[in-house]
PQR file of N, CA, C, O and H, with PARSE charges and radii, in Angstrom:
ATOM      1  N   MET A   1       7.226 -18.889  -5.689 -0.4000 1.5000
ATOM      2  CA  MET A   1       5.933 -18.230  -5.780 -0.0000 2.0000
ATOM      3  C   MET A   1       5.968 -17.261  -6.956  0.5500 1.7000
ATOM      4  O   MET A   1       6.974 -16.591  -7.192 -0.5500 1.4000
ATOM      5  N   GLN A   2       4.861 -17.193  -7.692 -0.4000 1.5000
ATOM      6  CA  GLN A   2       4.781 -16.259  -8.822 -0.0000 2.0000
ATOM      7  C   GLN A   2       3.723 -15.203  -8.555  0.5500 1.7000
ATOM      8  O   GLN A   2       2.596 -15.510  -8.166 -0.5500 1.4000
ATOM      9  H   GLN A   2       4.044 -17.737  -7.500  0.4000 1.0000
ATOM     10  N   THR A   3       4.112 -13.947  -8.774 -0.4000 1.5000
ATOM     11  CA  THR A   3       3.201 -12.815  -8.659 -0.0000 2.0000
ATOM     12  C   THR A   3       3.047 -12.224 -10.050  0.5500 1.7000
ATOM     13  O   THR A   3       4.041 -11.894 -10.697 -0.5500 1.4000
ATOM     14  H   THR A   3       5.027 -13.698  -9.090  0.4000 1.0000
ATOM     15  N   ASN A   4       1.810 -12.089 -10.517 -0.4000 1.5000
ATOM     16  CA  ASN A   4       1.555 -11.547 -11.849 -0.0000 2.0000
ATOM     17  C   ASN A   4       1.106 -10.096 -11.746  0.5500 1.7000
ATOM     18  O   ASN A   4       0.201  -9.760 -10.982 -0.5500 1.4000
ATOM     19  H   ASN A   4       1.003 -12.357  -9.992  0.4000 1.0000
ATOM     20  N   LEU A   5       1.752  -9.253 -12.525 -0.4000 1.5000
ATOM     21  CA  LEU A   5       1.456  -7.820 -12.533 -0.0000 2.0000
ATOM     22  C   LEU A   5       1.128  -7.384 -13.947  0.5500 1.7000
ATOM     23  O   LEU A   5       1.494  -8.055 -14.912 -0.5500 1.4000
ATOM     24  H   LEU A   5       2.487  -9.526 -13.146  0.4000 1.0000
ATOM     25  N   THR A   6       0.442  -6.264 -14.070 -0.4000 1.5000
ATOM     26  CA  THR A   6       0.240  -5.615 -15.358 -0.0000 2.0000
ATOM     27  C   THR A   6       0.785  -4.204 -15.212  0.5500 1.7000
ATOM     28  O   THR A   6       0.377  -3.450 -14.329 -0.5500 1.4000
ATOM     29  H   THR A   6       0.144  -5.719 -13.286  0.4000 1.0000
ATOM     30  N   VAL A   7       1.723  -3.862 -16.103 -0.4000 1.5000
ATOM     31  CA  VAL A   7       2.403  -2.572 -16.032 -0.0000 2.0000
ATOM     32  C   VAL A   7       2.105  -1.790 -17.300  0.5500 1.7000
ATOM     33  O   VAL A   7       2.242  -2.312 -18.406 -0.5500 1.4000
ATOM     34  H   VAL A   7       2.055  -4.475 -16.820  0.4000 1.0000
ATOM     35  N   LYS A   8       1.696  -0.531 -17.138 -0.4000 1.5000
ATOM     36  CA  LYS A   8       1.418   0.282 -18.327 -0.0000 2.0000
ATOM     37  C   LYS A   8       2.527   1.284 -18.563  0.5500 1.7000
ATOM     38  O   LYS A   8       3.190   1.748 -17.635 -0.5500 1.4000
ATOM     39  H   LYS A   8       1.585  -0.107 -16.240  0.4000 1.0000
ATOM     40  N   GLY A   9       2.708   1.608 -19.852 -0.4000 1.5000
ATOM     41  CA  GLY A   9       3.694   2.603 -20.238 -0.0000 2.0000
ATOM     42  C   GLY A   9       4.970   2.032 -20.827  0.5500 1.7000
ATOM     43  O   GLY A   9       5.813   2.789 -21.308 -0.5500 1.4000
ATOM     44  H   GLY A   9       2.169   1.231 -20.605  0.4000 1.0000
ATOM     45  N   MET A  10       5.133   0.720 -20.803 -0.4000 1.5000
ATOM     46  CA  MET A  10       6.338   0.102 -21.356 -0.0000 2.0000
ATOM     47  C   MET A  10       6.194  -0.026 -22.871  0.5500 1.7000
ATOM     48  O   MET A  10       5.158  -0.471 -23.364 -0.5500 1.4000
ATOM     49  H   MET A  10       4.448   0.105 -20.413  0.4000 1.0000
ATOM     50  N   THR A  11       7.244   0.367 -23.613 -0.4000 1.5000
ATOM     51  CA  THR A  11       7.145   0.343 -25.079 -0.0000 2.0000
ATOM     52  C   THR A  11       8.314  -0.347 -25.772  0.5500 1.7000
ATOM     53  O   THR A  11       8.240  -0.600 -26.974 -0.5500 1.4000
ATOM     54  H   THR A  11       8.086   0.728 -23.212  0.4000 1.0000
ATOM     55  N   CYS A  12       9.404  -0.664 -25.044 -0.4000 1.5000
ATOM     56  CA  CYS A  12      10.601  -1.179 -25.722 -0.0000 2.0000
ATOM     57  C   CYS A  12      11.453  -2.029 -24.787  0.5500 1.7000
ATOM     58  O   CYS A  12      11.127  -2.215 -23.615 -0.5500 1.4000
ATOM     59  H   CYS A  12       9.464  -0.458 -24.067  0.4000 1.0000
ATOM     60  N   GLY A  13      12.537  -2.533 -25.330 -0.4000 1.5000
ATOM     61  CA  GLY A  13      13.453  -3.351 -24.550 -0.0000 2.0000
ATOM     62  C   GLY A  13      14.072  -2.610 -23.383  0.5500 1.7000
ATOM     63  O   GLY A  13      14.313  -3.202 -22.330 -0.5500 1.4000
ATOM     64  H   GLY A  13      12.802  -2.382 -26.282  0.4000 1.0000
ATOM     65  N   HIS A  14      14.336  -1.314 -23.556 -0.4000 1.5000
ATOM     66  CA  HIS A  14      14.885  -0.529 -22.448 -0.0000 2.0000
ATOM     67  C   HIS A  14      13.894  -0.487 -21.286  0.5500 1.7000
ATOM     68  O   HIS A  14      14.291  -0.567 -20.123 -0.5500 1.4000
ATOM     69  H   HIS A  14      14.141  -0.833 -24.411  0.4000 1.0000
ATOM     70  N   CYS A  15      12.618  -0.362 -21.598 -0.4000 1.5000
ATOM     71  CA  CYS A  15      11.575  -0.359 -20.569 -0.0000 2.0000
ATOM     72  C   CYS A  15      11.597  -1.675 -19.794  0.5500 1.7000
ATOM     73  O   CYS A  15      11.523  -1.691 -18.566 -0.5500 1.4000
ATOM     74  H   CYS A  15      12.295  -0.296 -22.542  0.4000 1.0000
ATOM     75  N   VAL A  16      11.700  -2.771 -20.533 -0.4000 1.5000
ATOM     76  CA  VAL A  16      11.746  -4.098 -19.915 -0.0000 2.0000
ATOM     77  C   VAL A  16      12.949  -4.198 -18.979  0.5500 1.7000
ATOM     78  O   VAL A  16      12.829  -4.706 -17.864 -0.5500 1.4000
ATOM     79  H   VAL A  16      11.760  -2.758 -21.531  0.4000 1.0000
ATOM     80  N   SER A  17      14.104  -3.715 -19.429 -0.4000 1.5000
ATOM     81  CA  SER A  17      15.318  -3.755 -18.612 -0.0000 2.0000
ATOM     82  C   SER A  17      15.164  -2.941 -17.333  0.5500 1.7000
ATOM     83  O   SER A  17      15.574  -3.381 -16.258 -0.5500 1.4000
ATOM     84  H   SER A  17      14.201  -3.302 -20.335  0.4000 1.0000
ATOM     85  N   ALA A  18      14.577  -1.761 -17.451 -0.4000 1.5000
ATOM     86  CA  ALA A  18      14.411  -0.885 -16.283 -0.0000 2.0000
ATOM     87  C   ALA A  18      13.502  -1.527 -15.242  0.5500 1.7000
ATOM     88  O   ALA A  18      13.822  -1.529 -14.054 -0.5500 1.4000
ATOM     89  H   ALA A  18      14.245  -1.404 -18.324  0.4000 1.0000
ATOM     90  N   VAL A  19      12.375  -2.068 -15.680 -0.4000 1.5000
ATOM     91  CA  VAL A  19      11.430  -2.696 -14.755 -0.0000 2.0000
ATOM     92  C   VAL A  19      12.056  -3.954 -14.145  0.5500 1.7000
ATOM     93  O   VAL A  19      11.937  -4.191 -12.942 -0.5500 1.4000
ATOM     94  H   VAL A  19      12.115  -2.067 -16.645  0.4000 1.0000
ATOM     95  N   THR A  20      12.715  -4.748 -14.972 -0.4000 1.5000
ATOM     96  CA  THR A  20      13.350  -5.983 -14.477 -0.0000 2.0000
ATOM     97  C   THR A  20      14.393  -5.670 -13.413  0.5500 1.7000
ATOM     98  O   THR A  20      14.433  -6.322 -12.369 -0.5500 1.4000
ATOM     99  H   THR A  20      12.811  -4.556 -15.949  0.4000 1.0000
ATOM    100  N   GLU A  21      15.238  -4.674 -13.673 -0.4000 1.5000
ATOM    101  CA  GLU A  21      16.293  -4.305 -12.727 -0.0000 2.0000
ATOM    102  C   GLU A  21      15.709  -3.859 -11.389  0.5500 1.7000
ATOM    103  O   GLU A  21      16.184  -4.278 -10.333 -0.5500 1.4000
ATOM    104  H   GLU A  21      15.206  -4.145 -14.521  0.4000 1.0000
ATOM    105  N   GLU A  22      14.689  -3.017 -11.429 -0.4000 1.5000
ATOM    106  CA  GLU A  22      14.098  -2.517 -10.180 -0.0000 2.0000
ATOM    107  C   GLU A  22      13.415  -3.639  -9.389  0.5500 1.7000
ATOM    108  O   GLU A  22      13.532  -3.699  -8.166 -0.5500 1.4000
ATOM    109  H   GLU A  22      14.303  -2.676 -12.286  0.4000 1.0000
ATOM    110  N   LEU A  23      12.703  -4.524 -10.090 -0.4000 1.5000
ATOM    111  CA  LEU A  23      12.020  -5.617  -9.392 -0.0000 2.0000
ATOM    112  C   LEU A  23      13.008  -6.621  -8.819  0.5500 1.7000
ATOM    113  O   LEU A  23      12.781  -7.148  -7.731 -0.5500 1.4000
ATOM    114  H   LEU A  23      12.607  -4.475 -11.084  0.4000 1.0000
ATOM    115  N   LYS A  24      14.096  -6.897  -9.523 -0.4000 1.5000
ATOM    116  CA  LYS A  24      15.092  -7.853  -9.027 -0.0000 2.0000
ATOM    117  C   LYS A  24      15.814  -7.339  -7.792  0.5500 1.7000
ATOM    118  O   LYS A  24      16.425  -8.121  -7.064 -0.5500 1.4000
ATOM    119  H   LYS A  24      14.280  -6.469 -10.408  0.4000 1.0000
ATOM    120  N   ALA A  25      15.752  -6.038  -7.548 -0.4000 1.5000
ATOM    121  CA  ALA A  25      16.393  -5.453  -6.370 -0.0000 2.0000
ATOM    122  C   ALA A  25      15.592  -5.712  -5.089  0.5500 1.7000
ATOM    123  O   ALA A  25      16.099  -5.490  -3.989 -0.5500 1.4000
ATOM    124  H   ALA A  25      15.256  -5.403  -8.140  0.4000 1.0000
ATOM    125  N   ILE A  26      14.354  -6.176  -5.224 -0.4000 1.5000
ATOM    126  CA  ILE A  26      13.520  -6.472  -4.053 -0.0000 2.0000
ATOM    127  C   ILE A  26      13.994  -7.784  -3.433  0.5500 1.7000
ATOM    128  O   ILE A  26      14.226  -8.765  -4.139 -0.5500 1.4000
ATOM    129  H   ILE A  26      13.943  -6.356  -6.118  0.4000 1.0000
ATOM    130  N   ASP A  27      14.136  -7.794  -2.105 -0.4000 1.5000
ATOM    131  CA  ASP A  27      14.562  -9.004  -1.403 -0.0000 2.0000
ATOM    132  C   ASP A  27      13.630 -10.171  -1.717  0.5500 1.7000
ATOM    133  O   ASP A  27      12.408 -10.036  -1.669 -0.5500 1.4000
ATOM    134  H   ASP A  27      13.947  -6.997  -1.531  0.4000 1.0000
ATOM    135  N   GLY A  28      14.224 -11.313  -2.037 -0.4000 1.5000
ATOM    136  CA  GLY A  28      13.454 -12.523  -2.283 -0.0000 2.0000
ATOM    137  C   GLY A  28      13.096 -12.761  -3.741  0.5500 1.7000
ATOM    138  O   GLY A  28      12.655 -13.856  -4.091 -0.5500 1.4000
ATOM    139  H   GLY A  28      15.217 -11.423  -2.075  0.4000 1.0000
ATOM    140  N   VAL A  29      13.277 -11.754  -4.609 -0.4000 1.5000
ATOM    141  CA  VAL A  29      12.941 -11.926  -6.026 -0.0000 2.0000
ATOM    142  C   VAL A  29      14.045 -12.734  -6.696  0.5500 1.7000
ATOM    143  O   VAL A  29      15.223 -12.386  -6.621 -0.5500 1.4000
ATOM    144  H   VAL A  29      13.635 -10.865  -4.325  0.4000 1.0000
ATOM    145  N   GLN A  30      13.640 -13.818  -7.354 -0.4000 1.5000
ATOM    146  CA  GLN A  30      14.596 -14.691  -8.044 -0.0000 2.0000
ATOM    147  C   GLN A  30      14.657 -14.398  -9.537  0.5500 1.7000
ATOM    148  O   GLN A  30      15.732 -14.448 -10.136 -0.5500 1.4000
ATOM    149  H   GLN A  30      12.683 -14.100  -7.415  0.4000 1.0000
ATOM    150  N   ASP A  31      13.506 -14.092 -10.143 -0.4000 1.5000
ATOM    151  CA  ASP A  31      13.469 -13.882 -11.582 -0.0000 2.0000
ATOM    152  C   ASP A  31      12.296 -12.984 -11.945  0.5500 1.7000
ATOM    153  O   ASP A  31      11.305 -12.911 -11.218 -0.5500 1.4000
ATOM    154  H   ASP A  31      12.633 -14.051  -9.656  0.4000 1.0000
ATOM    155  N   VAL A  32      12.422 -12.302 -13.077 -0.4000 1.5000
ATOM    156  CA  VAL A  32      11.360 -11.447 -13.602 -0.0000 2.0000
ATOM    157  C   VAL A  32      11.223 -11.770 -15.082  0.5500 1.7000
ATOM    158  O   VAL A  32      12.208 -11.775 -15.820 -0.5500 1.4000
ATOM    159  H   VAL A  32      13.227 -12.361 -13.667  0.4000 1.0000
ATOM    160  N   GLN A  33       9.989 -12.039 -15.514 -0.4000 1.5000
ATOM    161  CA  GLN A  33       9.710 -12.335 -16.917 -0.0000 2.0000
ATOM    162  C   GLN A  33       8.679 -11.330 -17.411  0.5500 1.7000
ATOM    163  O   GLN A  33       7.634 -11.143 -16.789 -0.5500 1.4000
ATOM    164  H   GLN A  33       9.188 -12.034 -14.916  0.4000 1.0000
ATOM    165  N   VAL A  34       8.978 -10.688 -18.532 -0.4000 1.5000
ATOM    166  CA  VAL A  34       8.109  -9.635 -19.056 -0.0000 2.0000
ATOM    167  C   VAL A  34       7.603 -10.023 -20.442  0.5500 1.7000
ATOM    168  O   VAL A  34       8.375 -10.413 -21.318 -0.5500 1.4000
ATOM    169  H   VAL A  34       9.827 -10.840 -19.038  0.4000 1.0000
ATOM    170  N   ASP A  35       6.290  -9.908 -20.617 -0.4000 1.5000
ATOM    171  CA  ASP A  35       5.653 -10.062 -21.931 -0.0000 2.0000
ATOM    172  C   ASP A  35       5.261  -8.655 -22.364  0.5500 1.7000
ATOM    173  O   ASP A  35       4.203  -8.150 -21.989 -0.5500 1.4000
ATOM    174  H   ASP A  35       5.662  -9.591 -19.906  0.4000 1.0000
ATOM    175  N   LEU A  36       6.130  -8.027 -23.162 -0.4000 1.5000
ATOM    176  CA  LEU A  36       5.946  -6.629 -23.557 -0.0000 2.0000
ATOM    177  C   LEU A  36       4.751  -6.460 -24.492  0.5500 1.7000
ATOM    178  O   LEU A  36       4.641  -7.141 -25.512 -0.5500 1.4000
ATOM    179  H   LEU A  36       6.989  -8.437 -23.467  0.4000 1.0000
ATOM    180  N   VAL A  37       3.860  -5.542 -24.126 -0.4000 1.5000
ATOM    181  CA  VAL A  37       2.717  -5.174 -24.962 -0.0000 2.0000
ATOM    182  C   VAL A  37       2.803  -3.657 -25.154  0.5500 1.7000
ATOM    183  O   VAL A  37       2.263  -2.899 -24.348 -0.5500 1.4000
ATOM    184  H   VAL A  37       3.949  -4.988 -23.298  0.4000 1.0000
ATOM    185  N   PRO A  38       3.489  -3.206 -26.235 -0.5600 1.5000
ATOM    186  CA  PRO A  38       3.619  -1.763 -26.459  0.2800 2.0000
ATOM    187  C   PRO A  38       2.245  -1.097 -26.539  0.5500 1.7000
ATOM    188  O   PRO A  38       1.312  -1.633 -27.137 -0.5500 1.4000
ATOM    189  N   ASP A  39       2.143   0.077 -25.927 -0.4000 1.5000
ATOM    190  CA  ASP A  39       0.888   0.844 -25.925 -0.0000 2.0000
ATOM    191  C   ASP A  39      -0.251   0.102 -25.241  0.5500 1.7000
ATOM    192  O   ASP A  39      -1.420   0.310 -25.569 -0.5500 1.4000
ATOM    193  H   ASP A  39       2.901   0.513 -25.441  0.4000 1.0000
ATOM    194  N   GLY A  40       0.088  -0.759 -24.295 -0.4000 1.5000
ATOM    195  CA  GLY A  40      -0.952  -1.485 -23.562 -0.0000 2.0000
ATOM    196  C   GLY A  40      -0.422  -1.907 -22.208  0.5500 1.7000
ATOM    197  O   GLY A  40       0.530  -1.322 -21.692 -0.5500 1.4000
ATOM    198  H   GLY A  40       1.037  -0.927 -24.029  0.4000 1.0000
ATOM    199  N   GLY A  41      -1.031  -2.907 -21.648 -0.4000 1.5000
ATOM    200  CA  GLY A  41      -0.615  -3.427 -20.351 -0.0000 2.0000
ATOM    201  C   GLY A  41       0.320  -4.611 -20.531  0.5500 1.7000
ATOM    202  O   GLY A  41      -0.109  -5.692 -20.934 -0.5500 1.4000
ATOM    203  H   GLY A  41      -1.804  -3.382 -22.068  0.4000 1.0000
ATOM    204  N   SER A  42       1.590  -4.408 -20.234 -0.4000 1.5000
ATOM    205  CA  SER A  42       2.565  -5.494 -20.330 -0.0000 2.0000
ATOM    206  C   SER A  42       2.421  -6.413 -19.124  0.5500 1.7000
ATOM    207  O   SER A  42       2.251  -5.952 -17.996 -0.5500 1.4000
ATOM    208  H   SER A  42       1.938  -3.530 -19.907  0.4000 1.0000
ATOM    209  N   ARG A  43       2.492  -7.715 -19.374 -0.4000 1.5000
ATOM    210  CA  ARG A  43       2.366  -8.688 -18.307 -0.0000 2.0000
ATOM    211  C   ARG A  43       3.754  -8.979 -17.731  0.5500 1.7000
ATOM    212  O   ARG A  43       4.703  -9.265 -18.461 -0.5500 1.4000
ATOM    213  H   ARG A  43       2.631  -8.089 -20.291  0.4000 1.0000
ATOM    214  N   VAL A  44       3.842  -8.898 -16.406 -0.4000 1.5000
ATOM    215  CA  VAL A  44       5.108  -9.102 -15.719 -0.0000 2.0000
ATOM    216  C   VAL A  44       4.907 -10.196 -14.664  0.5500 1.7000
ATOM    217  O   VAL A  44       4.052 -10.075 -13.786 -0.5500 1.4000
ATOM    218  H   VAL A  44       3.071  -8.665 -15.814  0.4000 1.0000
ATOM    219  N   ALA A  45       5.701 -11.255 -14.763 -0.4000 1.5000
ATOM    220  CA  ALA A  45       5.671 -12.338 -13.780 -0.0000 2.0000
ATOM    221  C   ALA A  45       6.913 -12.217 -12.907  0.5500 1.7000
ATOM    222  O   ALA A  45       8.038 -12.193 -13.406 -0.5500 1.4000
ATOM    223  H   ALA A  45       6.396 -11.352 -15.477  0.4000 1.0000
ATOM    224  N   VAL A  46       6.694 -12.141 -11.594 -0.4000 1.5000
ATOM    225  CA  VAL A  46       7.804 -12.025 -10.650 -0.0000 2.0000
ATOM    226  C   VAL A  46       7.884 -13.331  -9.862  0.5500 1.7000
ATOM    227  O   VAL A  46       6.936 -13.703  -9.169 -0.5500 1.4000
ATOM    228  H   VAL A  46       5.780 -12.161 -11.188  0.4000 1.0000
ATOM    229  N   ILE A  47       9.005 -14.016  -9.970 -0.4000 1.5000
ATOM    230  CA  ILE A  47       9.226 -15.269  -9.257 -0.0000 2.0000
ATOM    231  C   ILE A  47      10.009 -14.936  -7.988  0.5500 1.7000
ATOM    232  O   ILE A  47      11.069 -14.314  -8.044 -0.5500 1.4000
ATOM    233  H   ILE A  47       9.774 -13.714 -10.532  0.4000 1.0000
ATOM    234  N   SER A  48       9.470 -15.360  -6.846 -0.4000 1.5000
ATOM    235  CA  SER A  48      10.098 -14.992  -5.578 -0.0000 2.0000
ATOM    236  C   SER A  48      10.051 -16.154  -4.583  0.5500 1.7000
ATOM    237  O   SER A  48       9.348 -17.146  -4.777 -0.5500 1.4000
ATOM    238  H   SER A  48       8.608 -15.866  -6.800  0.4000 1.0000
ATOM    239  N   ASP A  49      10.826 -15.989  -3.517 -0.4000 1.5000
ATOM    240  CA  ASP A  49      10.875 -16.992  -2.455 -0.0000 2.0000
ATOM    241  C   ASP A  49       9.558 -17.087  -1.694  0.5500 1.7000
ATOM    242  O   ASP A  49       9.215 -18.150  -1.176 -0.5500 1.4000
ATOM    243  H   ASP A  49      11.397 -15.184  -3.360  0.4000 1.0000
ATOM    244  N   GLY A  50       8.827 -15.993  -1.626 -0.4000 1.5000
ATOM    245  CA  GLY A  50       7.578 -15.946  -0.875 -0.0000 2.0000
ATOM    246  C   GLY A  50       6.776 -14.734  -1.298  0.5500 1.7000
ATOM    247  O   GLY A  50       7.090 -14.096  -2.303 -0.5500 1.4000
ATOM    248  H   GLY A  50       9.106 -15.130  -2.047  0.4000 1.0000
ATOM    249  N   PRO A  51       5.733 -14.410  -0.531 -0.5600 1.5000
ATOM    250  CA  PRO A  51       4.909 -13.247  -0.875  0.2800 2.0000
ATOM    251  C   PRO A  51       5.738 -11.965  -0.897  0.5500 1.7000
ATOM    252  O   PRO A  51       6.647 -11.773  -0.089 -0.5500 1.4000
ATOM    253  N   LEU A  52       5.399 -11.100  -1.841 -0.4000 1.5000
ATOM    254  CA  LEU A  52       6.112  -9.826  -1.976 -0.0000 2.0000
ATOM    255  C   LEU A  52       5.368  -8.715  -1.269  0.5500 1.7000
ATOM    256  O   LEU A  52       4.140  -8.724  -1.192 -0.5500 1.4000
ATOM    257  H   LEU A  52       4.661 -11.256  -2.498  0.4000 1.0000
ATOM    258  N   ASP A  53       6.120  -7.756  -0.752 -0.4000 1.5000
ATOM    259  CA  ASP A  53       5.537  -6.573  -0.136 -0.0000 2.0000
ATOM    260  C   ASP A  53       4.967  -5.696  -1.254  0.5500 1.7000
ATOM    261  O   ASP A  53       5.705  -5.240  -2.127 -0.5500 1.4000
ATOM    262  H   ASP A  53       7.118  -7.749  -0.814  0.4000 1.0000
ATOM    263  N   GLU A  54       3.653  -5.462  -1.223 -0.4000 1.5000
ATOM    264  CA  GLU A  54       3.005  -4.688  -2.292 -0.0000 2.0000
ATOM    265  C   GLU A  54       3.605  -3.296  -2.428  0.5500 1.7000
ATOM    266  O   GLU A  54       3.761  -2.792  -3.540 -0.5500 1.4000
ATOM    267  H   GLU A  54       3.053  -5.833  -0.514  0.4000 1.0000
ATOM    268  N   GLY A  55       3.939  -2.676  -1.313 -0.4000 1.5000
ATOM    269  CA  GLY A  55       4.530  -1.347  -1.340 -0.0000 2.0000
ATOM    270  C   GLY A  55       5.878  -1.342  -2.039  0.5500 1.7000
ATOM    271  O   GLY A  55       6.196  -0.406  -2.774 -0.5500 1.4000
ATOM    272  H   GLY A  55       3.812  -3.085  -0.410  0.4000 1.0000
ATOM    273  N   ALA A  56       6.674  -2.383  -1.815 -0.4000 1.5000
ATOM    274  CA  ALA A  56       7.983  -2.481  -2.459 -0.0000 2.0000
ATOM    275  C   ALA A  56       7.826  -2.678  -3.965  0.5500 1.7000
ATOM    276  O   ALA A  56       8.593  -2.122  -4.751 -0.5500 1.4000
ATOM    277  H   ALA A  56       6.415  -3.143  -1.219  0.4000 1.0000
ATOM    278  N   VAL A  57       6.840  -3.464  -4.360 -0.4000 1.5000
ATOM    279  CA  VAL A  57       6.589  -3.698  -5.785 -0.0000 2.0000
ATOM    280  C   VAL A  57       6.150  -2.400  -6.454  0.5500 1.7000
ATOM    281  O   VAL A  57       6.665  -2.037  -7.511 -0.5500 1.4000
ATOM    282  H   VAL A  57       6.217  -3.915  -3.722  0.4000 1.0000
ATOM    283  N   GLU A  58       5.199  -1.701  -5.836 -0.4000 1.5000
ATOM    284  CA  GLU A  58       4.724  -0.429  -6.390 -0.0000 2.0000
ATOM    285  C   GLU A  58       5.854   0.584  -6.484  0.5500 1.7000
ATOM    286  O   GLU A  58       5.958   1.306  -7.475 -0.5500 1.4000
ATOM    287  H   GLU A  58       4.780  -1.996  -4.977  0.4000 1.0000
ATOM    288  N   ALA A  59       6.708   0.645  -5.455 -0.4000 1.5000
ATOM    289  CA  ALA A  59       7.829   1.583  -5.449 -0.0000 2.0000
ATOM    290  C   ALA A  59       8.827   1.242  -6.556  0.5500 1.7000
ATOM    291  O   ALA A  59       9.373   2.145  -7.189 -0.5500 1.4000
ATOM    292  H   ALA A  59       6.624   0.058  -4.649  0.4000 1.0000
ATOM    293  N   ALA A  60       9.071  -0.043  -6.796 -0.4000 1.5000
ATOM    294  CA  ALA A  60      10.009  -0.462  -7.839 -0.0000 2.0000
ATOM    295  C   ALA A  60       9.493  -0.080  -9.220  0.5500 1.7000
ATOM    296  O   ALA A  60      10.250   0.413 -10.056 -0.5500 1.4000
ATOM    297  H   ALA A  60       8.627  -0.776  -6.281  0.4000 1.0000
ATOM    298  N   ILE A  61       8.208  -0.308  -9.457 -0.4000 1.5000
ATOM    299  CA  ILE A  61       7.612   0.038 -10.753 -0.0000 2.0000
ATOM    300  C   ILE A  61       7.651   1.557 -10.942  0.5500 1.7000
ATOM    301  O   ILE A  61       7.962   2.043 -12.029 -0.5500 1.4000
ATOM    302  H   ILE A  61       7.593  -0.709  -8.778  0.4000 1.0000
ATOM    303  N   ASP A  62       7.334   2.298  -9.884 -0.4000 1.5000
ATOM    304  CA  ASP A  62       7.357   3.760  -9.940 -0.0000 2.0000
ATOM    305  C   ASP A  62       8.777   4.272 -10.193  0.5500 1.7000
ATOM    306  O   ASP A  62       8.975   5.191 -10.988 -0.5500 1.4000
ATOM    307  H   ASP A  62       7.081   1.903  -9.001  0.4000 1.0000
ATOM    308  N   GLU A  63       9.754   3.680  -9.523 -0.4000 1.5000
ATOM    309  CA  GLU A  63      11.155   4.083  -9.692 -0.0000 2.0000
ATOM    310  C   GLU A  63      11.615   3.872 -11.132  0.5500 1.7000
ATOM    311  O   GLU A  63      12.418   4.644 -11.656 -0.5500 1.4000
ATOM    312  H   GLU A  63       9.593   2.933  -8.878  0.4000 1.0000
ATOM    313  N   ALA A  64      11.098   2.816 -11.766 -0.4000 1.5000
ATOM    314  CA  ALA A  64      11.450   2.538 -13.167 -0.0000 2.0000
ATOM    315  C   ALA A  64      10.741   3.512 -14.110  0.5500 1.7000
ATOM    316  O   ALA A  64      11.112   3.627 -15.278 -0.5500 1.4000
ATOM    317  H   ALA A  64      10.446   2.189 -11.340  0.4000 1.0000
ATOM    318  N   GLY A  65       9.712   4.218 -13.601 -0.4000 1.5000
ATOM    319  CA  GLY A  65       9.021   5.212 -14.424 -0.0000 2.0000
ATOM    320  C   GLY A  65       7.717   4.744 -15.031  0.5500 1.7000
ATOM    321  O   GLY A  65       7.240   5.323 -16.007 -0.5500 1.4000
ATOM    322  H   GLY A  65       9.410   4.124 -12.652  0.4000 1.0000
ATOM    323  N   TYR A  66       7.127   3.688 -14.456 -0.4000 1.5000
ATOM    324  CA  TYR A  66       5.894   3.125 -15.026 -0.0000 2.0000
ATOM    325  C   TYR A  66       4.832   2.993 -13.943  0.5500 1.7000
ATOM    326  O   TYR A  66       5.065   3.329 -12.782 -0.5500 1.4000
ATOM    327  H   TYR A  66       7.514   3.217 -13.663  0.4000 1.0000
ATOM    328  N   GLU A  67       3.664   2.499 -14.341 -0.4000 1.5000
ATOM    329  CA  GLU A  67       2.545   2.383 -13.409 -0.0000 2.0000
ATOM    330  C   GLU A  67       1.957   0.984 -13.457  0.5500 1.7000
ATOM    331  O   GLU A  67       1.926   0.337 -14.505 -0.5500 1.4000
ATOM    332  H   GLU A  67       3.475   2.227 -15.284  0.4000 1.0000
ATOM    333  N   LEU A  68       1.488   0.527 -12.290 -0.4000 1.5000
ATOM    334  CA  LEU A  68       0.737  -0.728 -12.234 -0.0000 2.0000
ATOM    335  C   LEU A  68      -0.686  -0.466 -12.688  0.5500 1.7000
ATOM    336  O   LEU A  68      -1.254   0.583 -12.384 -0.5500 1.4000
ATOM    337  H   LEU A  68       1.513   1.051 -11.439  0.4000 1.0000
ATOM    338  N   TYR A  69      -1.263  -1.405 -13.410 -0.4000 1.5000
ATOM    339  CA  TYR A  69      -2.684  -1.330 -13.773 -0.0000 2.0000
ATOM    340  C   TYR A  69      -3.496  -1.737 -12.583  0.5500 1.7000
ATOM    341  O   TYR A  69      -4.725  -1.752 -12.649 -0.5500 1.4000
ATOM    342  H   TYR A  69      -0.802  -2.257 -13.657  0.4000 1.0000
TER
END
């Protein structure tokens, strides 16, 4: 299953790494693909075994230091 997110505040490769690491820590997440858009809304695709808990996704993005659009 793929969940598409838009994350604001990401500007570099370190940002991508931080968001990827936090999202991969969620149970069931198999892969994270990021299309970085500096100074805009970066597109993040989360591949998982099934539906993701929205609260866990929001907490992971927040922990990485960014915000969901």
